[in-house]
N, CA, C and O atoms as a GROMACS GRO file, in nm:
protein
  452
    1MET      N    1   0.083  -0.118   0.000
    1MET     CA    2   0.000   0.000   0.000
    1MET      C    3   0.087   0.125   0.000
    1MET      O    4   0.170   0.145   0.089
    2GLY      N    5   0.067   0.207  -0.102
    2GLY     CA    6   0.143   0.330  -0.113
    2GLY      C    7   0.051   0.450  -0.102
    2GLY      O    8  -0.069   0.437  -0.080
    3PRO      N    9   0.110   0.565  -0.117
    3PRO     CA   10   0.028   0.686  -0.105
    3PRO      C   11  -0.070   0.703  -0.222
    3PRO      O   12  -0.167   0.777  -0.208
    4TRP      N   13  -0.048   0.637  -0.334
    4TRP     CA   14  -0.136   0.651  -0.449
    4TRP      C   15  -0.234   0.534  -0.458
    4TRP      O   16  -0.294   0.511  -0.563
    5ASP      N   17  -0.250   0.463  -0.351
    5ASP     CA   18  -0.342   0.349  -0.347
    5ASP      C   19  -0.485   0.402  -0.360
    5ASP      O   20  -0.521   0.497  -0.291
    6PRO      N   21  -0.567   0.344  -0.447
    6PRO     CA   22  -0.706   0.392  -0.467
    6PRO      C   23  -0.788   0.392  -0.340
    6PRO      O   24  -0.878   0.475  -0.326
    7SER      N   25  -0.762   0.304  -0.248
    7SER     CA   26  -0.841   0.302  -0.125
    7SER      C   27  -0.808   0.422  -0.037
    7SER      O   28  -0.891   0.465   0.043
    8VAL      N   29  -0.684   0.477  -0.051
    8VAL     CA   30  -0.645   0.596   0.025
    8VAL      C   31  -0.684   0.722  -0.052
    8VAL      O   32  -0.731   0.818   0.009
    9MET      N   33  -0.664   0.725  -0.182
    9MET     CA   34  -0.690   0.844  -0.265
    9MET      C   35  -0.838   0.870  -0.286
    9MET      O   36  -0.877   0.985  -0.307
   10GLY      N   37  -0.921   0.770  -0.282
   10GLY     CA   38  -1.064   0.786  -0.307
   10GLY      C   39  -1.128   0.886  -0.215
   10GLY      O   40  -1.189   0.982  -0.262
   11PRO      N   41  -1.117   0.868  -0.083
   11PRO     CA   42  -1.179   0.965   0.008
   11PRO      C   43  -1.115   1.103   0.002
   11PRO      O   44  -1.183   1.204   0.017
   12ILE      N   45  -0.984   1.108  -0.021
   12ILE     CA   46  -0.915   1.237  -0.030
   12ILE      C   47  -0.960   1.311  -0.157
   12ILE      O   48  -0.987   1.431  -0.153
   13ALA      N   49  -0.967   1.238  -0.268
   13ALA     CA   50  -1.011   1.300  -0.393
   13ALA      C   51  -1.154   1.351  -0.381
   13ALA      O   52  -1.186   1.458  -0.432
   14GLY      N   53  -1.240   1.278  -0.316
   14GLY     CA   54  -1.378   1.321  -0.295
   14GLY      C   55  -1.384   1.448  -0.213
   14GLY      O   56  -1.460   1.539  -0.244
   15ALA      N   57  -1.305   1.453  -0.106
   15ALA     CA   58  -1.304   1.571  -0.019
   15ALA      C   59  -1.248   1.691  -0.095
   15ALA      O   60  -1.301   1.802  -0.081
   16VAL      N   61  -1.143   1.671  -0.175
   16VAL     CA   62  -1.086   1.781  -0.254
   16VAL      C   63  -1.187   1.832  -0.354
   16VAL      O   64  -1.198   1.953  -0.375
   17MET      N   65  -1.262   1.744  -0.417
   17MET     CA   66  -1.364   1.784  -0.515
   17MET      C   67  -1.475   1.865  -0.449
   17MET      O   68  -1.520   1.966  -0.503
   18VAL      N   69  -1.519   1.821  -0.332
   18VAL     CA   70  -1.624   1.894  -0.259
   18VAL      C   71  -1.575   2.034  -0.222
   18VAL      O   72  -1.648   2.132  -0.238
   19VAL      N   73  -1.451   2.044  -0.173
   19VAL     CA   74  -1.394   2.174  -0.136
   19VAL      C   75  -1.381   2.262  -0.261
   19VAL      O   76  -1.411   2.381  -0.256
   20ALA      N   77  -1.335   2.205  -0.373
   20ALA     CA   78  -1.317   2.282  -0.497
   20ALA      C   79  -1.451   2.333  -0.550
   20ALA      O   80  -1.461   2.449  -0.589
   21ILE      N   81  -1.552   2.251  -0.550
   21ILE     CA   82  -1.685   2.292  -0.599
   21ILE      C   83  -1.742   2.399  -0.506
   21ILE      O   84  -1.797   2.499  -0.553
   22THR      N   85  -1.728   2.380  -0.375
   22THR     CA   86  -1.778   2.478  -0.279
   22THR      C   87  -1.706   2.612  -0.296
   22THR      O   88  -1.769   2.717  -0.292
   23ALA      N   89  -1.575   2.607  -0.313
   23ALA     CA   90  -1.499   2.730  -0.333
   23ALA      C   91  -1.539   2.799  -0.463
   23ALA      O   92  -1.548   2.921  -0.467
   24GLY      N   93  -1.564   2.723  -0.568
   24GLY     CA   94  -1.607   2.782  -0.695
   24GLY      C   95  -1.742   2.851  -0.684
   24GLY      O   96  -1.759   2.963  -0.731
   25VAL      N   97  -1.838   2.784  -0.620
   25VAL     CA   98  -1.972   2.843  -0.604
   25VAL      C   99  -1.964   2.967  -0.515
   25VAL      O  100  -2.026   3.069  -0.546
   26ALA      N  101  -1.888   2.958  -0.406
   26ALA     CA  102  -1.876   3.073  -0.316
   26ALA      C  103  -1.808   3.190  -0.385
   26ALA      O  104  -1.848   3.305  -0.365
   27SER      N  105  -1.707   3.163  -0.466
   27SER     CA  106  -1.639   3.273  -0.534
   27SER      C  107  -1.731   3.340  -0.636
   27SER      O  108  -1.726   3.462  -0.652
   28VAL      N  109  -1.814   3.262  -0.704
   28VAL     CA  110  -1.909   3.322  -0.798
   28VAL      C  111  -2.009   3.408  -0.721
   28VAL      O  112  -2.042   3.519  -0.764
   29MET      N  113  -2.058   3.358  -0.608
   29MET     CA  114  -2.157   3.433  -0.530
   29MET      C  115  -2.097   3.562  -0.472
   29MET      O  116  -2.166   3.662  -0.458
   30ILE      N  117  -1.970   3.558  -0.440
   30ILE     CA  118  -1.905   3.676  -0.382
   30ILE      C  119  -1.862   3.774  -0.491
   30ILE      O  120  -1.886   3.895  -0.478
   31PHE      N  121  -1.801   3.725  -0.597
   31PHE     CA  122  -1.739   3.815  -0.695
   31PHE      C  123  -1.834   3.862  -0.805
   31PHE      O  124  -1.805   3.963  -0.870
   32ARG      N  125  -1.946   3.796  -0.827
   32ARG     CA  126  -2.037   3.841  -0.934
   32ARG      C  127  -2.093   3.981  -0.906
   32ARG      O  128  -2.088   4.065  -0.995
   33PRO      N  129  -2.146   4.010  -0.787
   33PRO     CA  130  -2.194   4.147  -0.763
   33PRO      C  131  -2.081   4.251  -0.769
   33PRO      O  132  -2.100   4.362  -0.817
   34LEU      N  133  -1.964   4.212  -0.720
   34LEU     CA  134  -1.851   4.305  -0.724
   34LEU      C  135  -1.811   4.336  -0.868
   34LEU      O  136  -1.786   4.452  -0.902
   35THR      N  137  -1.805   4.234  -0.952
   35THR     CA  138  -1.764   4.258  -1.091
   35THR      C  139  -1.872   4.334  -1.168
   35THR      O  140  -1.840   4.414  -1.256
   36SER      N  141  -1.998   4.311  -1.136
   36SER     CA  142  -2.103   4.388  -1.206
   36SER      C  143  -2.095   4.535  -1.165
   36SER      O  144  -2.111   4.623  -1.250
   37ARG      N  145  -2.071   4.564  -1.038
   37ARG     CA  146  -2.055   4.703  -0.994
   37ARG      C  147  -1.931   4.765  -1.058
   37ARG      O  148  -1.934   4.881  -1.099
   38LEU      N  149  -1.824   4.688  -1.065
   38LEU     CA  150  -1.703   4.739  -1.129
   38LEU      C  151  -1.729   4.770  -1.277
   38LEU      O  152  -1.680   4.871  -1.328
   39GLY      N  153  -1.805   4.685  -1.344
   39GLY     CA  154  -1.841   4.710  -1.484
   39GLY      C  155  -1.923   4.837  -1.499
   39GLY      O  156  -1.900   4.915  -1.592
   40GLU      N  157  -2.020   4.858  -1.409
   40GLU     CA  158  -2.101   4.980  -1.414
   40GLU      C  159  -2.015   5.104  -1.390
   40GLU      O  160  -2.032   5.207  -1.455
   41LEU      N  161  -1.922   5.093  -1.295
   41LEU     CA  162  -1.833   5.205  -1.267
   41LEU      C  163  -1.745   5.238  -1.387
   41LEU      O  164  -1.727   5.355  -1.421
   42LEU      N  165  -1.691   5.136  -1.451
   42LEU     CA  166  -1.607   5.158  -1.569
   42LEU      C  167  -1.689   5.218  -1.683
   42LEU      O  168  -1.640   5.305  -1.756
   43GLU      N  169  -1.812   5.173  -1.699
   43GLU     CA  170  -1.899   5.227  -1.804
   43GLU      C  171  -1.930   5.375  -1.778
   43GLU      O  172  -1.928   5.456  -1.871
   44GLN      N  173  -1.958   5.410  -1.653
   44GLN     CA  174  -1.984   5.550  -1.619
   44GLN      C  175  -1.860   5.636  -1.641
   44GLN      O  176  -1.871   5.749  -1.689
   45MET      N  177  -1.743   5.584  -1.606
   45MET     CA  178  -1.620   5.659  -1.629
   45MET      C  179  -1.598   5.682  -1.778
   45MET      O  180  -1.552   5.788  -1.818
   46ARG      N  181  -1.631   5.582  -1.861
   46ARG     CA  182  -1.617   5.597  -2.006
   46ARG      C  183  -1.713   5.704  -2.058
   46ARG      O  184  -1.675   5.786  -2.142
   47ARG      N  185  -1.837   5.703  -2.009
   47ARG     CA  186  -1.935   5.804  -2.051
   47ARG      C  187  -1.890   5.944  -2.010
   47ARG      O  188  -1.902   6.039  -2.088
   48ASP      N  189  -1.839   5.957  -1.887
   48ASP     CA  190  -1.792   6.088  -1.840
   48ASP      C  191  -1.677   6.138  -1.926
   48ASP      O  192  -1.673   6.256  -1.962
   49ARG      N  193  -1.584   6.050  -1.960
   49ARG     CA  194  -1.472   6.091  -2.045
   49ARG      C  195  -1.521   6.132  -2.183
   49ARG      O  196  -1.472   6.229  -2.242
   50GLN      N  197  -1.619   6.059  -2.234
   50GLN     CA  198  -1.672   6.090  -2.367
   50GLN      C  199  -1.745   6.225  -2.364
   50GLN      O  200  -1.732   6.304  -2.457
   51LEU      N  201  -1.821   6.252  -2.258
   51LEU     CA  202  -1.892   6.380  -2.247
   51LEU      C  203  -1.793   6.496  -2.235
   51LEU      O  204  -1.815   6.602  -2.294
   52ARG      N  205  -1.686   6.476  -2.159
   52ARG     CA  206  -1.586   6.581  -2.149
   52ARG      C  207  -1.520   6.608  -2.283
   52ARG      O  208  -1.488   6.722  -2.315
   53ALA      N  209  -1.499   6.503  -2.360
   53ALA     CA  210  -1.436   6.520  -2.492
   53ALA      C  211  -1.530   6.592  -2.588
   53ALA      O  212  -1.485   6.665  -2.676
   54GLU      N  213  -1.662   6.572  -2.571
   54GLU     CA  214  -1.759   6.634  -2.660
   54GLU      C  215  -1.809   6.769  -2.609
   54GLU      O  216  -1.894   6.831  -2.673
   55ALA      N  217  -1.759   6.815  -2.496
   55ALA     CA  218  -1.805   6.942  -2.440
   55ALA      C  219  -1.777   7.055  -2.538
   55ALA      O  220  -1.667   7.064  -2.593
   56PRO      N  221  -1.876   7.141  -2.559
   56PRO     CA  222  -1.856   7.250  -2.654
   56PRO      C  223  -1.756   7.353  -2.605
   56PRO      O  224  -1.744   7.379  -2.485
   57ASP      N  225  -1.685   7.409  -2.698
   57ASP     CA  226  -1.587   7.512  -2.668
   57ASP      C  227  -1.660   7.646  -2.652
   57ASP      O  228  -1.730   7.687  -2.744
   58PRO      N  229  -1.645   7.714  -2.538
   58PRO     CA  230  -1.717   7.841  -2.519
   58PRO      C  231  -1.682   7.946  -2.625
   58PRO      O  232  -1.769   8.024  -2.666
   59ALA      N  233  -1.558   7.950  -2.669
   59ALA     CA  234  -1.520   8.047  -2.772
   59ALA      C  235  -1.593   8.016  -2.903
   59ALA      O  236  -1.639   8.107  -2.972
   60ARG      N  237  -1.604   7.888  -2.935
   60ARG     CA  238  -1.675   7.848  -3.058
   60ARG      C  239  -1.823   7.881  -3.047
   60ARG      O  240  -1.884   7.928  -3.144
   61LEU      N  241  -1.882   7.858  -2.929
   61LEU     CA  242  -2.023   7.892  -2.910
   61LEU      C  243  -2.046   8.043  -2.924
   61LEU      O  244  -2.144   8.086  -2.984
   62THR      N  245  -1.956   8.122  -2.869
   62THR     CA  246  -1.968   8.267  -2.881
   62THR      C  247  -1.960   8.310  -3.026
   62THR      O  248  -2.036   8.395  -3.071
   63GLU      N  249  -1.867   8.250  -3.099
   63GLU     CA  250  -1.853   8.281  -3.242
   63GLU      C  251  -1.979   8.245  -3.319
   63GLU      O  252  -2.025   8.321  -3.405
   64LEU      N  253  -2.037   8.128  -3.290
   64LEU     CA  254  -2.159   8.086  -3.358
   64LEU      C  255  -2.276   8.180  -3.326
   64LEU      O  256  -2.353   8.215  -3.414
   65MET      N  257  -2.288   8.219  -3.198
   65MET     CA  258  -2.396   8.309  -3.160
   65MET      C  259  -2.382   8.444  -3.229
   65MET      O  260  -2.481   8.502  -3.274
   66GLU      N  261  -2.260   8.495  -3.238
   66GLU     CA  262  -2.238   8.623  -3.305
   66GLU      C  263  -2.273   8.614  -3.453
   66GLU      O  264  -2.332   8.707  -3.509
   67SER      N  265  -2.236   8.503  -3.517
   67SER     CA  266  -2.269   8.489  -3.659
   67SER      C  267  -2.420   8.477  -3.679
   67SER      O  268  -2.475   8.529  -3.776
   68MET      N  269  -2.488   8.408  -3.586
   68MET     CA  270  -2.633   8.397  -3.596
   68MET      C  271  -2.700   8.532  -3.575
   68MET      O  272  -2.796   8.565  -3.645
   69LEU      N  273  -2.651   8.610  -3.480
   69LEU     CA  274  -2.707   8.744  -3.458
   69LEU      C  275  -2.684   8.833  -3.580
   69LEU      O  276  -2.772   8.912  -3.617
   70ASP      N  277  -2.569   8.822  -3.641
   70ASP     CA  278  -2.539   8.900  -3.762
   70ASP      C  279  -2.637   8.863  -3.873
   70ASP      O  280  -2.692   8.951  -3.940
   71ARG      N  281  -2.658   8.734  -3.892
   71ARG     CA  282  -2.753   8.690  -3.996
   71ARG      C  283  -2.894   8.738  -3.965
   71ARG      O  284  -2.966   8.780  -4.056
   72LEU      N  285  -2.934   8.733  -3.838
   72LEU     CA  286  -3.066   8.779  -3.799
   72LEU      C  287  -3.083   8.929  -3.827
   72LEU      O  288  -3.187   8.971  -3.876
   73GLU      N  289  -2.982   9.008  -3.797
   73GLU     CA  290  -2.989   9.150  -3.825
   73GLU      C  291  -3.001   9.178  -3.974
   73GLU      O  292  -3.076   9.266  -4.016
   74ARG      N  293  -2.926   9.101  -4.055
   74ARG     CA  294  -2.936   9.119  -4.201
   74ARG      C  295  -3.075   9.080  -4.251
   74ARG      O  296  -3.130   9.146  -4.339
   75LEU      N  297  -3.132   8.973  -4.196
   75LEU     CA  298  -3.267   8.933  -4.236
   75LEU      C  299  -3.370   9.039  -4.197
   75LEU      O  300  -3.461   9.068  -4.275
   76GLU      N  301  -3.357   9.096  -4.078
   76GLU     CA  302  -3.449   9.202  -4.037
   76GLU      C  303  -3.438   9.322  -4.130
   76GLU      O  304  -3.540   9.381  -4.166
   77ALA      N  305  -3.318   9.359  -4.168
   77ALA     CA  306  -3.300   9.472  -4.259
   77ALA      C  307  -3.364   9.442  -4.394
   77ALA      O  308  -3.428   9.529  -4.454
   78ARG      N  309  -3.348   9.321  -4.442
   78ARG     CA  310  -3.409   9.284  -4.570
   78ARG      C  311  -3.561   9.285  -4.561
   78ARG      O  312  -3.629   9.329  -4.653
   79GLN      N  313  -3.614   9.236  -4.448
   79GLN     CA  314  -3.758   9.237  -4.431
   79GLN      C  315  -3.812   9.379  -4.428
   79GLN      O  316  -3.913   9.409  -4.492
   80GLU      N  317  -3.746   9.467  -4.355
   80GLU     CA  318  -3.789   9.607  -4.351
   80GLU      C  319  -3.785   9.670  -4.490
   80GLU      O  320  -3.876   9.745  -4.526
   81PHE      N  321  -3.681   9.641  -4.568
   81PHE     CA  322  -3.670   9.693  -4.704
   81PHE      C  323  -3.785   9.641  -4.790
   81PHE      O  324  -3.848   9.717  -4.864
   82ALA      N  325  -3.812   9.510  -4.778
   82ALA     CA  326  -3.920   9.451  -4.858
   82ALA      C  327  -4.054   9.512  -4.820
   82ALA      O  328  -4.137   9.539  -4.906
   83GLU      N  329  -4.077   9.534  -4.690
   83GLU     CA  330  -4.202   9.595  -4.647
   83GLU      C  331  -4.216   9.738  -4.700
   83GLU      O  332  -4.325   9.778  -4.740
   84ARG      N  333  -4.106   9.814  -4.700
   84ARG     CA  334  -4.112   9.950  -4.754
   84ARG      C  335  -4.144   9.947  -4.905
   84ARG      O  336  -4.222  10.028  -4.953
   85VAL      N  337  -4.083   9.855  -4.978
   85VAL     CA  338  -4.110   9.843  -5.122
   85VAL      C  339  -4.254   9.804  -5.146
   85VAL      O  340  -4.320   9.859  -5.234
   86ILE      N  341  -4.303   9.710  -5.068
   86ILE     CA  342  -4.441   9.664  -5.086
   86ILE      C  343  -4.539   9.777  -5.053
   86ILE      O  344  -4.636   9.798  -5.126
   87GLU      N  345  -4.515   9.848  -4.944
   87GLU     CA  346  -4.604   9.958  -4.908
   87GLU      C  347  -4.598  10.069  -5.013
   87GLU      O  348  -4.699  10.134  -5.040
   88GLY      N  349  -4.481  10.091  -5.072
   88GLY     CA  350  -4.469  10.192  -5.177
   88GLY      C  351  -4.544  10.153  -5.303
   88GLY      O  352  -4.580  10.240  -5.383
   89ALA      N  353  -4.568  10.025  -5.324
   89ALA     CA  354  -4.640   9.979  -5.442
   89ALA      C  355  -4.790   9.975  -5.420
   89ALA      O  356  -4.864   9.930  -5.508
   90GLY      N  357  -4.837  10.020  -5.305
   90GLY     CA  358  -4.982  10.023  -5.282
   90GLY      C  359  -5.034   9.905  -5.204
   90GLY      O  360  -5.156   9.884  -5.198
   91TRP      N  361  -4.950   9.828  -5.146
   91TRP     CA  362  -4.992   9.715  -5.065
   91TRP      C  363  -4.981   9.753  -4.918
   91TRP      O  364  -4.895   9.831  -4.880
   92LYS      N  365  -5.070   9.695  -4.837
   92LYS     CA  366  -5.068   9.720  -4.693
   92LYS      C  367  -5.003   9.600  -4.625
   92LYS      O  368  -5.040   9.486  -4.650
   93VAL      N  369  -4.905   9.626  -4.540
   93VAL     CA  370  -4.833   9.518  -4.472
   93VAL      C  371  -4.882   9.510  -4.329
   93VAL      O  372  -4.884   9.609  -4.256
   94GLU      N  373  -4.924   9.389  -4.289
   94GLU     CA  374  -4.964   9.363  -4.151
   94GLU      C  375  -4.866   9.266  -4.090
   94GLU      O  376  -4.806   9.183  -4.159
   95ASP      N  377  -4.850   9.277  -3.962
   95ASP     CA  378  -4.763   9.183  -3.892
   95ASP      C  379  -4.837   9.050  -3.882
   95ASP      O  380  -4.943   9.041  -3.819
   96ALA      N  381  -4.782   8.948  -3.944
   96ALA     CA  382  -4.847   8.817  -3.946
   96ALA      C  383  -4.860   8.759  -3.806
   96ALA      O  384  -4.955   8.685  -3.780
   97ARG      N  385  -4.768   8.789  -3.717
   97ARG     CA  386  -4.775   8.735  -3.581
   97ARG      C  387  -4.893   8.794  -3.505
   97ARG      O  388  -4.955   8.724  -3.425
   98SER      N  389  -4.926   8.921  -3.528
   98SER     CA  390  -5.037   8.981  -3.456
   98SER      C  391  -5.170   8.928  -3.508
   98SER      O  392  -5.267   8.923  -3.432
   99ARG      N  393  -5.177   8.888  -3.635
   99ARG     CA  394  -5.301   8.834  -3.691
   99ARG      C  395  -5.315   8.686  -3.664
   99ARG      O  396  -5.425   8.632  -3.669
  100GLY      N  397  -5.205   8.619  -3.634
  100GLY     CA  398  -5.211   8.476  -3.606
  100GLY      C  399  -5.211   8.391  -3.731
  100GLY      O  400  -5.240   8.272  -3.725
  101SER      N  401  -5.179   8.450  -3.847
  101SER     CA  402  -5.174   8.373  -3.971
  101SER      C  403  -5.037   8.391  -4.034
  101SER      O  404  -4.954   8.468  -3.986
  102ARG      N  405  -5.016   8.320  -4.143
  102ARG     CA  406  -4.888   8.330  -4.211
  102ARG      C  407  -4.891   8.439  -4.318
  102ARG      O  408  -4.786   8.487  -4.360
  103ARG      N  409  -5.010   8.480  -4.363
  103ARG     CA  410  -5.018   8.585  -4.464
  103ARG      C  411  -5.006   8.720  -4.396
  103ARG      O  412  -5.079   8.748  -4.301
  104GLY      N  413  -4.915   8.802  -4.441
  104GLY     CA  414  -4.894   8.931  -4.378
  104GLY      C  415  -4.912   9.049  -4.472
  104GLY      O  416  -4.895   9.164  -4.431
  105VAL      N  417  -4.946   9.022  -4.598
  105VAL     CA  418  -4.958   9.130  -4.695
  105VAL      C  419  -5.098   9.126  -4.755
  105VAL      O  420  -5.147   9.020  -4.795
  106GLN      N  421  -5.162   9.244  -4.760
  106GLN     CA  422  -5.294   9.255  -4.823
  106GLN      C  423  -5.295   9.378  -4.912
  106GLN      O  424  -5.232   9.479  -4.882
  107ARG      N  425  -5.367   9.367  -5.019
  107ARG     CA  426  -5.385   9.481  -5.109
  107ARG      C  427  -5.478   9.581  -5.042
  107ARG      O  428  -5.580   9.541  -4.984
  108ARG      N  429  -5.446   9.708  -5.049
  108ARG     CA  430  -5.532   9.811  -4.990
  108ARG      C  431  -5.669   9.806  -5.053
  108ARG      O  432  -5.684   9.795  -5.175
  109GLY      N  433  -5.769   9.815  -4.966
  109GLY     CA  434  -5.905   9.811  -5.016
  109GLY      C  435  -5.963   9.671  -5.021
  109GLY      O  436  -6.082   9.654  -5.046
  110TYR      N  437  -5.880   9.570  -4.997
  110TYR     CA  438  -5.927   9.431  -4.998
  110TYR      C  439  -5.904   9.372  -4.860
  110TYR      O  440  -5.829   9.427  -4.779
  111GLY      N  441  -5.969   9.261  -4.834
  111GLY     CA  442  -5.946   9.194  -4.707
  111GLY      C  443  -6.055   9.222  -4.607
  111GLY      O  444  -6.163   9.268  -4.644
  112SER      N  445  -6.028   9.194  -4.482
  112SER     CA  446  -6.131   9.203  -4.380
  112SER      C  447  -6.149   9.344  -4.327
  112SER      O  448  -6.246   9.369  -4.255
  113GLU      N  449  -6.061   9.437  -4.358
  113GLU     CA  450  -6.072   9.571  -4.303
  113GLU      C  451  -6.129   9.668  -4.402
  113GLU      O  452  -6.145   9.786  -4.371
   0.00000   0.00000   0.00000
């Protein structure tokens, strides 16, 4: 009888298997919630880094706002010019916003007034 005798190794191998299976199940029960939280933390860190990378540049936003204001001023000047030309041709111009409709020009002598 030696140390590798099946009658001696059988009970030891069974006990080792039980301990190994128990340790495996316990490690899954312990580490699964930890790894899921770690995954969520890593995902949030990735999102934060991505948002910081996509953050708008304040100088660029200022430049865009100034260009939009410039365009708006030019459009207002063109609208005023068009209204003066239309009124000079005998048409009456009404503010479409005050009437609640999209039509803002009426021929004098026609319409609801």
